[in-house]
N, C-alpha and C positions, 0 to 999 in steps of 0.2 A: 313450375311455370315461369318462363322468362318474360320480363317486361321490356318492351322496346319503346324508347322515348323518341318521338319525332320532333326535332327542334323547329321544324317548319311551322308547327302548330302555334308556336309563340312568336312567329315573325311579325304578325299583325298587331301585337300588343304594344300599347303606347308606353314604352319603358324608358325611352331616351329623352334627355333634356332638350328643349327646343334650341335649334341653332340660331346664330345671329340673323341669318337670312329669314328664317321662319318668324322671328320676332319683328323684323323690319316689315315684312309683308303684312303681318297682323296689324302693325301700327298704321300702315297705309289704309287698311280696311276699317280702322276705328275699333279694332278688337284689342282693348287695353284693360289692364287691371285698374279700374277706377271706381271709387265709391261715391255714389250720389249723396250719401248721408254726410260725408265730410263737407261737401259744398253746402248742403242744407244747414248743417250745424253752424258753420261760420256765417252764413247768410242771416240766420236767426240771431246769432250773437251780434253781428253788425247792426241789424235792424233795431233790436232792443237797446243797444248802446247809443245809437243816434237818437232814438226816441227819449232815452233817459237824459241825454245831454240837451236836446233841442225841444223836448216836449213842452216845457213851460213857455218857451218862445212861440211855438206853433199855436198853443192855446190862446196866447195873448193876441196873436195876429188874427185868429178866427174871431175872437171877441171884438177886437177893434173894427174888423170889417163888418161884423153884424151890427154894431152900433152905427157905423157909417151908413149901412143900407137903410136902417129904420129912421135915421135922422136926416139924411140928405138926399137920398135917391128919389127921383120923380117916379111915382108908381103908375103913371099913365102908360098903358101898354102900347108902345110904339117901337119903331125901329131903333131909335136913339137910346131909349131906356134899356131895351134888351141887349144892345151892343155894349152899353156901359156895364150892365150886370155880367155879361160874358167876359169882358176884359178884366173886370175886377176878380172874378173867380179864377181866371187863368193866372193872374198875378199872385193871388193867394196860394194857389197850388205850387207855383214856382218857388215861393218863399218857404212853404211848409213841407210839401211832399217831394219836391224835386231833389233836395239834398239827400233825403232818405233813399229814393229810388236810384240815384247815381251811385251812392256809396254801396248799396246792396249789389248793383250790377258789377261794380269794380271788384268787390270781394268775391262774387261768384265766378267771374272770369279768372281772377288770380288763383283761386283754389283749383280750378280745372287745369290751369297751366302748371301749377305746382305738382299736380298728380301725373300728368302725361306730357308736359312740355307743350311747345307750340305745334300742335298737330291738328290740321283741318282735313276732314275726310267727308266725302259725299256718298260713300259706299252705303251707309245706312239709309240714305234718302232715295237711293235709286229704286226703281220698280222691280220687284221680284215676284213673279207669278206664284212661286212656291209658297209664299206667305198666305195666299188665298186658299190654299188647300186645307179643308176642315180637319182632315186626319192629322196633318202636321200641326195644326193649331191645337188640337186636343193633346197631341204629344207634348207640346210646349207647356200647356196648362198643367199637365200631370207629370211633368218631368222632375228630376231630382233637384234641379235649380229652383223650380217653383216651390217645391216642398221646403227647401231651405229658406227661401224668402218668406214663406208663410210662418215658419217657426220663428224667424227673426222678428217679424211684425208682431206676433203674439207676445214674444218676450219683451219687446219694447213697450207694448201697451201695458203689460203687467207691471213692469218696473216703474214706468213713468206714472201710471195710475196709482201705484202704491205710494210713490213720493208725493203726489198731489193730495191724496187722502190724508197721509200723515201730517203734511204741512197745514192743510186747511182745517183739520180736526182741532188744532189749537187756535187758529185764527178766527174760526166761526164763533167762538164764544166771546170774542171781542167785538164782533159786528154790531150787536144791539147798542153798545155804548156810542156808536156814531150818530144815533138819533139825537143825542144831546149836544152835538157839535155843529158849527156852522158848515155851510155847503163846501167852502174852500178847504177847511181843515179835514172834513170827511173825504173829499176827493183826493187830497194829498195822502191820507192814510191808505185808502184803497189803491192808489197808484203805487205806494211803497210795497204793499202786499203783492200786487200783480208783478211788479218788476223783480222783487225778491224771489218769488216763486218761478218766474220765467228764467232768471239766471241760474237757479238751481237745476231746473229741467234741462236747460241748454248745457250745463256742465256735465250732467249725466249723459245727455244725448251725444256729447262730444266723445266721451269715453267709449260709448258703443260704436260711434262712427269710426274711431281709430281702429277698433277691433274689426269692424266690417271692412275697412280699407285693407288691413292685413289679410283678411280672408279672401277678398276680391283679387288681390295680387297672387295669392296661392292658387286660387281657382283658375285664374287666367293662365298661369303657368301649367297647371294640369291639363287645361284644354289645348294648349299648344304643344304638349309632349308628342313625340314622334315614335313611330315604330322603326326597327332597325332597317327595314326595307326602304322606308321614306328617307332615312338619313343617307342610305346608299344612292338612291335616285337623285337626291339633291346634290350630293357630291359629284355625281356624273354630270349633272346639268352645269354645275359651276366649274368643275375642273376638266370636264370632257371624259369620254369613255377611256378607261385605263388601257384597253387594248389598242385603241387608236393612238393614244399618247405614246404607248410603247413602240408602235410602228414609226411614229414621228421621230422619237429619240433614236431608233435604229437607223433611220434614213439620215439623220443628222450625223451620227457616228460614221456612217459610210461615206458621206460627203467630206467630213473632216479627214478621214483616212485617205480618201482619194487626193485631197489637196496636199496632205503630208507626203504621200508617195511621189507627187509631182516635184517636190523639192529635193528629193534624194539625188538626182543627177547633178544638182548644183553644189553638192557637198565636196569638201576637200578630202575627207577621210571618213570611213566607217569603222568605229571601234566596236569590237564584238567580244563575246564571252567564251567560246565562239558560237555556241548553239542556242543559248537561252536569251541573250540580250544583244541588241544592236543599236548604236547611237550614231547619227550622222552629224558631223560638225562642219562649220563653215567659218573661215576667217578671212577678212579683207582689210586692207589698209584703212585706218581711220576708226575701226571698231575698238572699243575699250576691252572687249574680251570675245573669244569665239562664241558662236551662237549654235544652239541645237536646232537643226532643221527637221529632224525626224527621230523617233525612237520607237522601239517595239520589243515585245517579248515573245519567245517561242515562234508561232507561225508568222506573226508580223515581222519578227526579226529576220526570219528566213526570206520573207518577201523583200525586205529592205536590202538584204545582201544580194538577192537575185537582180534587183534593179541596178544596184551598184556595179555588179559584174558586167551587165549589159552596157553600161555607160562608162566602163573603165574607171570607176572611182576606187581608189585604193582602200583595201580592207585590212585593218591591223587588229591582231588578237591581243587584248589586254584585259584579262578577267576582272581584276580589282577596279580598274578605271571604268570599264563598261558598266559594272554594277553601281559604282558611285555616281556616275553621270545619269544613269537611268533613274536612280532614286532621288537625286538632288535637283535636277533641272527639268522644267516642263518644255514642251515644244515651243520654240520661239524665244526661250529664255537664254540668258548668258551664263557661261561657265563661272561658277563661284571661284573666289580668289584662292581658296585652299587647294583647288585642283589645277591652278594655272601651270604649275611646274610640270606635272604629269602630262597635261595636254600639249604644252609647248614642246616637250621631248618627242611626242608622237608626230606633231606637225612638222618639226624639224626633220625627222626621219622621212616623212612623206615628201617634203620639198626636196630633200637630197636625192630620193629615188627618181622624182620627176626630172631633176637636173641631169642625172646620169642617162635617163632615157632620151632626153633631147640631144645630149652630146653623142650618143650612140647612133642616132638616126640623122645627125646633122650632115 
């Protein structure tokens, strides 16, 4: 039994790497390999770092304002007292929470820029009726991507939960001792435990975020992969239909040939092979070297000689020189120095014939 493989069955498979245009279009739509966990990890790190550095200052500010309220503020409920209270709270927030919020915002933006560059897209914000389709919604919920995200979340919970349990299992035995310390020492000890645990969790979270970033990059590349047919269609859109381009090139060659043939009557001599090559030369006073007005091989050579006969342009047979000129000089180019002597002999012969012809008919 013979097996016949139809390659068209594989034409729709996404086997080709995405082209630069495909990646650029995806970037405009906001479809990029970006990990939200990278941004979250650095935001957490920045937040706890600022709290670690400015926490004591913030607590002192809150304490000072609390003392001020109970010691100096008029508690008569009126417009002036409420305005004073409001202004005081705003100033307190500006001193304590604002640095933290600004720093976190800068870090969040910086991490997004680091991942995808300066890219702003409103594609995801535009209204898409297809998103309201419940069938499509269920498809997204139970998709492969959703399953991967669920596994990742369960893995993170398990790893971070294990770390918290192991860490607190040792520290919980030290907690009863805090009963015998003053409130400031106890608060400092609890603060140290909280920050130490937080930075350990953030460190672990960052490792997982880097792995997630690598996965998101890979997954985005997989999503952007193209079938062979898509690559062909994109090439046609960018470069044009090959058949149309072929016709354009053919038309250009015809126009160039026509212009070249129009120059043949202006030549001083046609040097031939005699059947395979023909080169039309022109030399005028002031030129540094003779110029090739036209050249051709086989059928084109015969056409050049036919035009030359019709316009009484001399035709000289010189097989080595015809081959050398055809190979060495392009149309419009000058004869190279190594061929000067051979070309000069031909031109001298032609000028001698023209002089005899004039004397005969004078």
